[in-house]
C-alpha positions as CSV (number, residue, x, y, z in Angstrom):
1,M,0.0,10.7,-32.4
2,A,-0.8,8.8,-29.7
3,I,1.3,5.3,-29.5
4,D,-0.2,1.7,-30.4
5,L,-0.5,0.2,-26.9
6,S,-1.5,-3.7,-28.8
7,S,2.9,-4.6,-28.8
8,I,5.4,-3.9,-26.4
9,E,8.2,-3.1,-29.3
10,N,5.9,0.1,-29.8
11,F,8.0,2.0,-27.2
12,Q,10.7,1.8,-28.6
13,D,12.1,5.0,-29.9
14,A,8.3,6.6,-28.8
15,T,8.5,9.0,-26.3
16,V,7.3,8.7,-23.3
17,T,7.4,11.2,-20.5
18,V,7.1,9.8,-16.7
19,M,5.3,12.4,-15.4
20,G,6.2,12.0,-10.7
21,L,9.6,10.0,-10.0
22,G,9.6,9.4,-6.0
23,R,11.6,8.2,-3.8
24,Y,10.6,4.6,-3.7
25,K,13.9,2.3,-5.4
26,K,11.6,-0.1,-6.9
27,G,8.5,1.7,-7.3
28,S,6.1,3.1,-9.8
29,G,8.2,6.0,-10.6
30,I,11.3,4.3,-11.4
31,G,10.3,1.1,-11.8
32,A,8.5,2.6,-14.9
33,A,11.6,4.6,-16.0
34,K,13.5,1.5,-16.2
35,W,11.6,-0.4,-18.3
36,L,10.8,1.5,-20.5
37,M,14.2,2.4,-20.9
38,R,14.5,-1.0,-21.1
39,H,12.4,-1.2,-24.0
40,G,13.6,1.8,-25.4
41,A,11.8,4.4,-25.3
42,Q,12.9,8.6,-25.5
43,I,11.7,9.8,-21.7
44,V,11.5,12.7,-20.3
45,I,11.3,12.9,-16.4
46,T,9.7,15.2,-14.9
47,D,7.9,16.0,-10.8
48,L,8.1,19.4,-9.5
49,K,10.8,17.5,-6.5
50,D,14.0,18.7,-7.1
51,E,17.8,17.5,-7.9
52,Q,18.7,17.6,-4.3
53,E,15.8,16.3,-3.4
54,L,15.9,13.5,-5.7
55,R,19.1,13.3,-6.5
56,D,19.5,9.6,-5.2
57,S,16.2,8.4,-7.3
58,V,18.1,10.3,-10.1
59,D,21.4,8.4,-9.2
60,E,19.6,5.3,-9.2
61,I,18.0,6.4,-13.2
62,M,21.2,7.1,-14.3
63,E,23.0,3.5,-13.0
64,W,20.2,1.8,-14.6
65,Y,20.3,3.5,-17.7
66,K,24.6,2.7,-18.0
67,E,23.8,-0.8,-17.3
68,Y,21.2,-1.3,-19.9
69,R,23.2,1.0,-22.5
70,K,25.7,-2.6,-22.1
71,T,23.4,-5.3,-21.8
72,Y,21.4,-4.5,-24.8
73,Q,23.4,-3.3,-27.7
74,N,20.9,-4.3,-30.0
75,R,18.2,-2.0,-29.4
76,E,18.6,2.0,-29.0
77,I,18.9,2.6,-25.3
78,Y,18.5,6.9,-24.6
79,Q,19.6,8.5,-22.3
80,P,17.0,9.8,-20.1
81,V,16.4,13.5,-19.5
82,F,15.2,14.7,-16.1
83,V,13.0,18.0,-16.2
84,L,12.4,18.5,-12.4
85,G,11.0,21.5,-9.3
86,A,8.7,22.1,-12.4
87,H,6.5,20.8,-14.8
88,D,6.6,22.4,-18.6
89,A,3.5,21.9,-21.4
90,D,5.6,20.2,-23.7
91,N,6.2,17.7,-22.5
92,F,3.2,16.6,-21.8
93,T,1.4,17.1,-25.5
94,N,4.1,16.6,-28.1
95,V,5.0,13.1,-26.9
96,D,3.8,9.6,-27.3
97,L,2.1,8.9,-23.7
98,V,2.5,10.1,-20.3
99,L,3.2,7.5,-18.0
100,Q,1.5,8.7,-14.4
101,N,2.8,8.1,-10.5
102,P,-0.5,7.5,-8.5
103,G,0.9,9.8,-6.2
104,V,-0.5,12.6,-9.3
105,A,-3.6,14.0,-8.5
106,R,-5.6,12.4,-12.0
107,E,-7.5,16.9,-11.7
108,S,-3.7,17.6,-12.3
109,E,-3.8,20.3,-15.1
110,Y,-0.9,17.8,-16.7
111,V,-2.7,14.8,-17.0
112,E,-5.2,16.9,-18.2
113,L,-3.8,18.9,-20.8
114,A,-2.6,15.4,-22.1
115,K,-5.5,13.6,-22.7
116,K,-7.0,17.0,-24.8
117,E,-4.2,16.3,-26.9
118,G,-5.3,12.0,-27.5
119,I,-1.9,10.8,-25.7
120,H,-2.8,8.3,-23.4
121,V,-2.1,8.7,-20.0
122,E,-1.1,5.2,-17.9
123,S,0.3,4.0,-14.5
124,D,3.0,1.5,-14.2
125,V,-0.4,-0.9,-12.8
126,S,-2.2,0.2,-15.6
127,L,0.9,-1.0,-18.3
128,F,1.6,-4.5,-15.9
129,F,-2.4,-4.9,-16.7
130,R,-1.8,-5.0,-20.2
131,Y,0.9,-7.2,-21.4
132,C,0.6,-9.5,-18.5
133,P,-0.4,-12.8,-18.8
134,F,-1.2,-14.6,-15.9
135,P,-4.0,-14.8,-13.1
136,I,-3.9,-10.9,-11.3
137,Y,-4.7,-11.5,-7.5
138,S,-5.5,-7.5,-6.2
139,I,-6.0,-5.9,-2.9
140,T,-7.3,-3.6,-2.2
141,G,-9.0,-1.2,1.4
142,T,-8.5,1.6,4.0
143,R,-6.1,-0.4,6.5
144,G,-5.0,-4.3,5.9
145,K,-3.9,-4.3,2.0
146,S,0.2,-5.1,2.5
147,T,-0.3,-7.4,5.1
148,T,-3.1,-9.0,3.8
149,T,-1.6,-9.2,0.0
150,A,2.0,-9.9,1.8
151,L,-0.3,-12.5,3.5
152,L,-1.6,-14.0,0.5
153,G,1.4,-13.7,-1.3
154,E,3.4,-16.2,1.1
155,M,0.7,-18.8,0.5
156,L,0.7,-18.7,-2.8
157,K,5.2,-19.1,-2.8
158,K,4.4,-22.7,-0.9
159,T,2.7,-24.0,-4.2
160,H,4.0,-21.1,-7.5
161,P,7.9,-20.4,-5.6
162,K,8.2,-17.6,-8.4
163,T,4.9,-15.7,-6.6
164,V,5.1,-12.3,-7.8
165,V,4.3,-9.5,-4.8
166,A,3.9,-6.1,-6.2
167,G,1.9,-3.0,-6.3
168,N,2.0,-0.1,-3.7
169,I,3.9,-2.0,-1.4
170,T,6.8,-0.1,-2.7
171,R,7.6,-2.5,-5.8
172,S,6.3,-1.7,-9.0
173,P,4.9,-4.9,-11.3
174,L,6.7,-3.1,-14.4
175,E,9.6,-4.5,-12.3
176,D,9.4,-8.1,-12.9
177,L,6.8,-8.1,-16.8
178,D,10.0,-9.2,-18.7
179,W,10.6,-12.1,-17.4
180,L,7.1,-13.4,-16.4
181,L,6.7,-12.4,-20.5
182,E,9.5,-15.3,-21.1
183,E,7.5,-17.9,-18.3
184,T,5.9,-20.7,-20.1
185,E,3.3,-22.2,-17.2
186,P,1.5,-19.5,-15.0
187,V,2.1,-17.4,-12.4
188,P,0.0,-16.0,-10.3
189,I,0.7,-12.2,-9.0
190,V,-0.2,-10.0,-5.8
191,L,-0.7,-6.3,-6.5
192,E,-1.6,-4.1,-3.7
193,L,-3.9,-1.5,-5.6
194,S,-4.6,1.4,-4.2
195,S,-7.4,4.1,-4.7
196,W,-4.8,6.0,-7.0
197,L,-3.7,3.4,-9.0
198,L,-7.0,1.5,-9.0
199,E,-7.8,5.1,-11.0
200,S,-4.9,3.9,-14.0
201,L,-7.4,0.8,-14.7
202,E,-10.9,2.7,-14.9
203,H,-11.9,1.7,-18.2
204,S,-8.9,-0.7,-19.1
205,G,-11.4,-3.6,-20.3
206,R,-9.3,-6.0,-18.0
207,G,-10.6,-6.9,-14.7
208,P,-8.5,-9.2,-11.8
209,A,-8.8,-12.6,-11.4
210,I,-9.8,-12.0,-8.2
211,A,-10.3,-8.7,-6.6
212,L,-10.8,-7.8,-2.0
213,L,-11.8,-5.2,-0.2
214,T,-10.3,-4.9,2.9
215,N,-12.7,-2.7,4.9
216,A,-13.8,1.0,4.3
217,Y,-13.2,3.9,6.1
218,K,-12.7,7.8,6.2
219,D,-9.1,8.8,4.5
220,H,-7.1,10.6,1.5
221,L,-9.7,13.7,2.6
222,D,-7.0,15.7,1.3
223,R,-6.9,14.1,-2.0
224,Y,-10.9,13.3,-3.1
225,D,-13.0,15.6,-2.3
226,S,-15.7,14.1,-0.2
227,F,-15.7,9.8,1.6
228,E,-17.8,8.4,-1.0
229,H,-15.7,10.1,-3.9
230,Y,-12.6,7.5,-2.7
231,M,-15.0,4.8,-2.0
232,W,-16.0,5.0,-5.3
233,A,-12.3,5.0,-6.1
234,K,-12.1,1.7,-4.2
235,E,-14.8,0.0,-6.0
236,L,-13.0,0.1,-9.4
237,I,-11.9,-3.1,-8.0
238,F,-14.1,-4.8,-9.3
239,K,-15.4,-2.7,-12.5
240,E,-13.5,-3.9,-14.7
241,Q,-14.3,-8.3,-13.7
242,K,-16.2,-10.3,-15.7
243,P,-19.3,-12.4,-14.0
244,D,-17.0,-15.4,-14.1
245,Q,-14.7,-13.1,-12.3
246,M,-14.4,-13.3,-8.4
247,A,-15.3,-10.9,-6.1
248,L,-14.6,-10.2,-1.7
249,F,-16.2,-8.4,1.0
250,N,-16.0,-7.9,4.4
251,A,-18.7,-8.8,5.6
252,D,-19.0,-6.8,9.3
253,Q,-18.9,-3.4,7.8
254,D,-22.6,-2.2,6.3
255,I,-21.3,-0.3,2.8
256,M,-20.0,-4.0,1.3
257,Y,-23.3,-5.0,0.6
258,E,-24.0,-1.5,-1.0
259,I,-21.0,-2.3,-2.8
260,A,-21.6,-6.0,-4.1
261,E,-24.6,-5.5,-5.8
262,R,-22.6,-3.4,-8.4
263,A,-20.1,-5.9,-9.3
264,P,-20.6,-7.3,-11.8
265,A,-18.6,-10.3,-10.5
266,Q,-21.0,-13.1,-9.9
267,K,-18.8,-15.1,-7.8
268,K,-18.8,-12.6,-4.2
269,F,-17.4,-14.6,-1.0
270,W,-17.6,-13.0,2.6
271,F,-14.8,-13.5,5.1
272,S,-16.2,-11.8,8.9
273,E,-15.1,-12.4,12.5
274,K,-18.9,-13.3,13.6
275,E,-20.6,-16.1,12.0
276,L,-21.8,-15.5,8.1
277,K,-25.0,-14.6,7.1
278,E,-27.5,-16.7,5.7
279,G,-26.2,-17.5,1.8
280,Q,-22.7,-16.0,2.4
281,E,-20.3,-18.1,0.9
282,G,-16.8,-17.1,2.6
283,V,-13.9,-17.4,5.8
284,Y,-15.2,-16.8,9.4
285,R,-14.1,-16.9,13.0
286,D,-16.1,-18.6,15.6
287,G,-14.3,-18.6,18.8
288,D,-10.6,-19.8,18.3
289,N,-11.4,-21.4,15.8
290,L,-11.3,-20.2,11.5
291,I,-13.4,-21.6,9.1
292,R,-14.9,-22.2,5.7
293,R,-18.0,-22.5,4.1
294,M,-19.1,-23.2,1.0
295,G,-22.0,-25.2,-0.7
296,G,-23.4,-24.8,2.9
297,Q,-20.6,-27.1,4.2
298,D,-18.4,-26.0,7.0
299,T,-14.5,-26.8,7.5
300,P,-11.8,-25.2,9.7
301,F,-9.2,-25.4,8.5
302,A,-7.3,-22.9,10.7
303,H,-7.4,-21.4,14.4
304,V,-6.6,-18.0,15.6
305,H,-3.9,-19.6,18.1
306,D,-2.2,-20.3,14.7
307,I,-2.1,-16.7,13.4
308,K,1.4,-15.2,14.3
309,I,0.8,-11.4,14.1
310,E,-1.1,-10.5,16.1
311,G,-3.9,-8.1,17.0
312,D,-7.5,-8.2,16.3
313,H,-7.1,-6.4,12.6
314,N,-4.4,-9.3,12.0
315,I,-7.7,-12.2,12.5
316,M,-8.9,-10.2,9.5
317,N,-6.2,-9.5,7.1
318,A,-5.9,-13.4,7.2
319,L,-9.3,-14.4,7.8
320,S,-9.9,-12.7,4.0
321,A,-5.4,-14.3,2.6
322,S,-6.4,-17.7,3.5
323,L,-9.8,-17.5,1.8
324,A,-8.3,-15.6,-1.5
325,A,-5.9,-17.8,-1.5
326,H,-8.3,-21.0,-1.5
327,L,-10.2,-19.3,-3.9
328,A,-7.3,-19.4,-5.9
329,G,-6.0,-23.2,-5.0
330,V,-3.8,-23.0,-2.5
331,S,-4.5,-26.1,0.2
332,D,-5.3,-25.7,3.2
333,E,-2.3,-27.1,4.7
334,A,0.1,-24.3,2.9
335,I,-2.6,-21.9,4.6
336,H,-2.2,-22.7,7.6
337,E,1.4,-23.3,7.1
338,S,2.0,-19.7,6.5
339,L,0.2,-18.4,8.7
340,K,1.9,-19.7,11.4
341,T,5.0,-18.1,10.2
342,F,4.7,-14.9,8.5
343,A,5.3,-12.4,11.0
344,G,4.2,-9.9,9.3
345,L,5.9,-5.9,7.5
346,P,8.2,-3.6,8.8
347,G,6.7,-1.1,10.0
348,R,3.5,-2.3,10.8
349,Q,3.2,-2.6,14.5
350,E,6.4,-3.9,13.7
351,I,8.5,-4.9,17.5
352,L,12.1,-3.5,17.5
353,G,13.5,-4.8,20.7
354,E,13.5,-3.8,24.2
355,S,15.8,-1.4,26.0
356,E,17.1,-1.0,29.8
357,G,12.7,-3.1,30.0
358,I,11.1,-0.4,28.0
359,L,9.9,-1.9,24.5
360,F,9.8,0.2,20.9
361,V,7.5,-0.5,17.8
362,N,7.5,1.0,14.9
363,D,4.0,1.5,13.6
364,T,5.3,4.7,11.3
365,T,2.5,3.4,8.1
366,S,-0.7,3.8,10.5
367,T,-1.6,7.5,8.5
368,S,-4.9,7.4,9.8
369,P,-6.4,7.2,13.3
370,E,-8.5,3.8,12.7
371,G,-4.8,2.7,12.8
372,T,-2.8,4.8,15.9
373,I,-6.1,3.2,17.9
374,A,-5.4,-0.2,16.4
375,A,-2.1,-0.6,17.6
376,L,-2.6,1.6,21.4
377,K,-5.7,-1.1,21.7
378,R,-3.0,-4.0,20.7
379,F,-0.1,-2.4,23.3
380,G,-1.1,-0.6,25.3
381,K,-2.3,-1.8,29.4
382,G,-3.4,1.6,30.7
383,G,-1.6,3.5,30.5
384,N,1.7,2.0,29.9
385,I,2.1,4.2,26.4
386,V,4.6,6.9,25.6
387,L,3.0,7.6,22.0
388,I,4.7,9.2,18.6
389,A,2.5,10.7,16.9
390,G,1.3,13.5,14.4
391,G,2.5,15.0,10.5
392,N,0.5,16.4,7.9
393,D,-3.0,16.2,7.2
394,K,-5.3,14.1,4.9
395,K,-8.1,15.5,6.1
396,L,-9.7,13.1,9.0
397,E,-11.8,13.6,12.2
398,F,-9.6,12.5,14.5
399,D,-12.0,12.7,17.6
400,Q,-12.0,8.8,18.6
401,V,-8.2,9.3,19.5
402,H,-9.7,11.1,23.3
403,E,-11.0,8.1,24.5
404,W,-7.9,5.9,23.9
405,V,-5.7,8.3,24.5
406,D,-6.6,8.9,27.6
407,R,-6.6,4.9,28.8
408,E,-3.9,4.7,27.4
409,C,-0.6,6.8,27.1
410,K,1.2,8.5,30.7
411,F,2.4,11.4,27.4
412,V,2.9,12.1,23.8
413,V,5.0,13.9,21.0
414,L,4.3,15.5,18.9
415,F,5.6,16.1,14.9
416,N,4.7,19.3,13.5
417,G,2.8,19.1,10.6
418,T,-0.3,20.1,9.3
419,A,-2.4,17.7,11.0
420,T,-1.2,17.7,14.5
421,D,-3.9,21.2,15.2
422,S,-5.7,18.9,14.7
423,I,-4.5,16.0,16.5
424,E,-3.4,17.9,19.9
425,K,-7.3,19.1,20.4
426,A,-8.1,16.4,19.5
427,I,-5.6,14.6,22.2
428,G,-7.1,17.6,24.9
429,D,-6.2,16.9,28.2
430,A,-6.1,13.6,27.5
431,A,-2.1,13.1,28.6
432,P,0.4,16.0,28.5
433,T,1.8,17.0,25.0
434,Q,4.9,18.3,23.0
435,R,5.6,18.9,19.3
436,V,9.1,18.3,18.0
437,D,11.1,18.9,14.5
438,T,13.1,15.6,14.3
439,M,12.6,12.0,15.0
440,E,16.2,12.0,17.4
441,E,14.0,15.0,19.8
442,A,11.0,12.7,19.9
443,V,12.9,9.0,20.8
444,N,15.0,11.4,23.3
445,L,11.9,13.2,25.1
446,A,9.7,10.0,25.3
447,L,12.1,7.9,26.5
448,T,12.5,11.0,29.7
449,H,8.7,10.1,30.3
450,A,9.5,6.2,30.0
451,K,9.9,4.0,32.1
452,L,10.8,-0.4,33.0
453,G,7.3,-2.1,31.4
454,D,6.2,1.1,28.9
455,V,6.0,1.2,25.5
456,V,7.3,3.9,22.8
457,L,5.5,3.7,20.0
458,L,5.5,4.9,17.0
459,S,1.7,5.9,15.0
460,P,1.1,8.5,13.5
461,G,-2.5,8.9,12.8
462,A,-0.4,10.8,9.6
463,T,1.1,11.1,6.6
464,S,5.0,11.7,7.3
465,F,5.7,14.6,4.2
466,G,8.2,17.7,4.6
467,T,9.1,16.2,7.6
468,F,10.5,12.9,6.3
469,K,11.3,11.2,2.9
470,N,8.0,8.9,3.4
471,E,6.5,7.3,5.9
472,F,9.5,4.2,5.9
473,D,11.9,7.0,5.2
474,R,10.2,7.6,9.1
475,G,10.4,4.4,10.0
476,D,14.0,3.6,8.7
477,K,14.7,6.5,11.5
478,F,12.6,5.4,14.0
479,E,14.6,2.3,14.0
480,E,18.0,4.1,13.8
481,E,17.8,5.9,17.3
482,F,16.2,3.2,19.0
483,R,19.7,1.7,18.0
484,K,21.4,4.4,19.1
485,V,19.6,3.5,22.4
486,A,19.6,-0.2,22.9
487,K,22.9,-0.3,21.2
488,V,22.6,-2.7,19.0
């Protein structure tokens, strides 16, 4: 029998399968398992990865189990059961709830099996939406969503120091739910939502107070059978909104106008690197000025030169975050201050430092050709880049990479992976290439081709799985190699 989700108290003694543990210490899988254990659920954690691959995550869960046994002596805290290396159908049919990690495809036969049995399938984010009493501001998009989420969070923290920033930004919002439920004054919540997390909110009945779509490019075509299917998932950020809630769109992409037509929110706002169209309200760039247009009145609120994070794409991130912050009640002073101080996130065109006049840049979160091109545009000076790229496939097209590699790269180091043939073919004769198996090999090879004034740029344009645990593991290993070389 399915659990009654109307009250958190009903999780006590309920049997719950957590499908997909993951490797992020505060990510969806571990965050959900901890929250369920804390509330007395009997959990089965199942993952296709084996115990050796998930050793750190299993140890993390067991440490928290011991901690909760000590802390919550007034309730039964059950020891979690692990089923690793395979899934067992029984764990999806004879349970009260299935908690699906966003990395698990909705088409999974086990997810379908649970639904057929009438068992609720939730995610950590859908549970958070169900129980969180405060305004939720959500951001999605192909690129820029993590930076926009973090920047909006910084702006809100100027007014509300307890602001929660979570979601796809490697922190499950369930890590914060319990203390939020004890707050007497509203706390703003900023959630980065991937297309996979958005799928779990379909039919949830609750939309975000502010929903922002940064942009739309082809991505994740290994998970979706078409660009249209991928965009359907992105559009779910607006689907559950009420007419009095707010929807924010990129005015510089034609596809946004179709999406805006379908969005139920009546309050629609736009952000643009050009002047807004007639009748649009929102923010735009005019030379060095960032301008907000509301009620037919234009108000300059900051300058492009105020934005600490560099790159043209970050101007759009700054515009969209500033618009959302204004609509959430943040003052222009706080927005301006945040733009001047926010230094960006690790692994996103992150400058690590120099070694013997060679600059090292960690752009590990670039998992699409557009991301790699953005980094080449920013750091390229006509053939000064040794690019480290390649990895596993999302069925994306890399043809456009050729022009930018030809213009900015002197050599390309490629990790072996299912996307690498396509990348190598797209590069063609634009630059010499060579394949490697490890980050140590990649950095050592890059240094044999780099000289004073050059840039060693990790911007893979593909996913990390296979060679690395995840994109952050890939970035950490790049930073380790930089530290060895720079002796820091």
